[in-house]
N, C-alpha and C positions, 0 to 999 in steps of 0.2 A: 753236123748230123743232128737231126731232131729226134726221131724215134725209129726203132727198128721196123722194117717192113714185114709184118706178120699176117697180113690179110689173107695169104694163101694157106695158113695153118688151120687145121681143125681146132675147134675151141673146146674149153672145159669150163664148167661153172665153178663158182667158189665153193659151193656145197660139196660137189664131187671131188674137187681138189682136196678139201679138208678130210674127206672120208678116205681117199686113196693115198694121200701123201702127207699125213700129219707129221711123220718123222720125228717123234719125240726124242729118240736117240739118234743123233746124226753126226756126220762129219761135214764140215763146211770148208770149201776151198774158194779163194778169191783170186781172180785174174784181172789184170789191167790189159785190155785188148784195144789196139787201134781200131777206130771205127771202120777203117778201110778193110779190115779182116772180118768184120762182123757179118757182112753179106754172104761171104763164103761159108762161114759157120752155119748161118741160118739155112742156106741152100742144102747143106748136108743133113740138117735136122728136120727139114720140111716133112719127110715121110715118117719120122720117128716121134715127133713131139706134138703136143697140143698146147694152145695158148689160153691163158686165163682170160675170160671175157665176162664182164659184168655190165648189164644193161647196154649191150652192144659196143662196149668200150674195151679196148685191149691194153691201153697205156694209161698209167695213173701217176699223177703228180703228188710228190711227197715233200714235206718240209719238216726239218728237225731243228729244234733250238736246244743247244747243250748248255748246261749250267756247271759252274765250278767256283771254287773259293778264290780269293785274291792271291793265295799262294799257289794256285794251279794244282791243288791236291789230286784231283781226279786224273789230270794229264800226267803228272809226275809218277803216280802209282803205276800207270801204264808204260811210261817211258823207261822205267828202271829195271824190269817190271817187278811188282810185288804180288805175292800169292793172293792176298786179299785186296781187291780193288773194286772200283765201282764207276758207273757212268749214270748220269741223270739227264733226261731230256724230255721235251714234249715232242710228240710225233703227230703231225697233222696230215690228214688225207684231204688235199685241197679240192678234189673233185666233189666230195660229199660234205666237207666241213666238220667231219669227225676229228676228235683230238683226244690224246691220252698223255698222261704223265707216265713215263717209263723209267724204271730203275733196274739197271743190270748190275749184278754183283758176282764176283768170282771168289769161290771159297778156297780153303787150304788144299783140297784135293783136285783143284783145277776145274771143278764143275762151274758152269755159268747158269745163273738163274735170272730170268727176266720177268718182272711183274709190272702191271700197269693199272692206272686209275683213270676213269673217264674224266676229262678235263675240259674247261671252257675254251673254245676256239679263240675267243677274243682275248683270253689271258695267256695265250700260248708262249708269249715272249717274256713272262715273268712267273715267279713262284708265289703262289698264294699261301696263306697260313696253313690251309689244309694240305697243300703240296709239300711244304717244308716238314710238316708232321709226318706225312707219308714217307718221305725220304729218311727222316730220323728213325722211324720204326724199322724200315727194311735194312738200313745200315747196322742198326743194333742187332737185329736178328742174324745178320751175316758176319757179325764180329768185326766190322770195319770201324775202327775207333779213330778219335781225334778229328772228326769232321763236324764243323759248325754250320749247319744248313742255313742259319740266319745270315751268314755272310755270302752265300752262293748267289751269283748273278749270271745272266746270259753272257757267254763268251764266244759262241760260234753258231752260225745258222747255216744249214746245208739244205740245198734243194736239188731234186733230180726227178727224172721220170722213170718209173719202173714197169718192166714187162716181165711176166712170169710164165715159164714153160713147164709142162709136166711131161715126163718121159715114161710112158706106160711100160716099156720093156724092163726097166729097172725099178720103177716106182719112185724115181728120184725127181727132184725139182731143180730149176735153174732160174735165177733172176738176172735181168739185164738192166743196169742202171745207166741211163744216158742223160746228157745235158746236165752233168754235175756242176754245181756252183757252191762256192764257199764264201761266206761273208763274216768279217770280224771287224767291228768298229766301222771305219770308213774304207777299209780295204776289201776287195772282192776279187775272186778268180772264177772263171767259167771254162769248162772243158767240153768242147764239142767234138774233138777228134779222138777222145779216149772214152771207152765204156768200162764199167765194172761188171764182170760176169762172175756170179757166185753160184757154185754148185752145192746142193744139199742132198747127200745120199746117206744110206744106212751104214756105210763104211767103205765098201769097194768103190773103185772109180766108176763114175757114170759114163754114159755115152758122150756127154759134153766134155768131161775131163779128157777122155781118150782123144776126141777130135782136137781139142785145144793143144794137147801134148803133140799130136801129129803135126799141128801147124807151128810148133816151136814155142808155145807159151807154157810157162810154169807158174804155179801159184805164187802170189805176191803177198807180202805182209802189208796190209792196208787197213786202217780204221778211218772211217770218214771223219770222226771226231779228232783223233790224235794226229792223223796225217794233215788234216786241214789246219789245225792249230800250228803244227810244225811249219807248214808252208807260210802262214800269215803272221806268225810271231817267231821270227828267226832267233830271238834271244833265248828261247826255250831250248833245253837239250833235245836234240832230234836225231841222234845217231841211229836209233832203232828204225827210223823211216828215211834216212838219208839216201839210201840206194834207190828206193822207190821214187822219191822226189827228184833225184838227179836223172833217173832213167826215163820217167814218164811225164814229169811236169816241168822240166827245166825251162822250156820256151816261155810258158806262162809266168813262171816265177821271175824270169829275167825282165819281162815287160812290166811287172809290178815294181821291181827294184829300180827300173829306169824312171 
């Protein structure tokens, strides 16, 4: 599968989406859905949803490069998991060439903060002096201690194509990530038969959640960063993601192992 077929959907602009569905306080649910089920889901949503369209385009290519220490501090804080943890990545919008350094931190109360800094597209696969200083500042503010940003290097690259839907009835959003690919050193995995559907609502289940439940799908624990590293670096502790890997990614993992 390449991209979802959303040509029959009414569209919504980025400005209107930001105005109507900013969802500063939200509940996110992620689902791993076989591509064969996606067409049925979209058929149900056709009369209820609008698709984000920018300059006549409805599908957008993303690339993220994640950074970690040699001891895999960021990964291990998520794997065990710790109240105070972080992720650092560059996120690139391949269609426009825009790029940002993003740092996600989770505090003691379970709240997640994401902050970002405009970044050079040509330097997206490495940390600049300014980038390392930015990470240090944010980790200090979030009381994430013991991390030496000078040792952080790229450990995983993810690529995917994102389609965003807006549900006017509930004011919720939904993203569909297709053509997911993970790369770590010389190893790579690509998944054309599975998509990640993420719902973003104010709390109550959205129309998409209810349709997915009706189809037999339940939310999954998946992080593109942690699940990708667990898949490509089996020596890392991966119990937290073992069920997802076994249930949704086993055939691809077997081909890599072979």
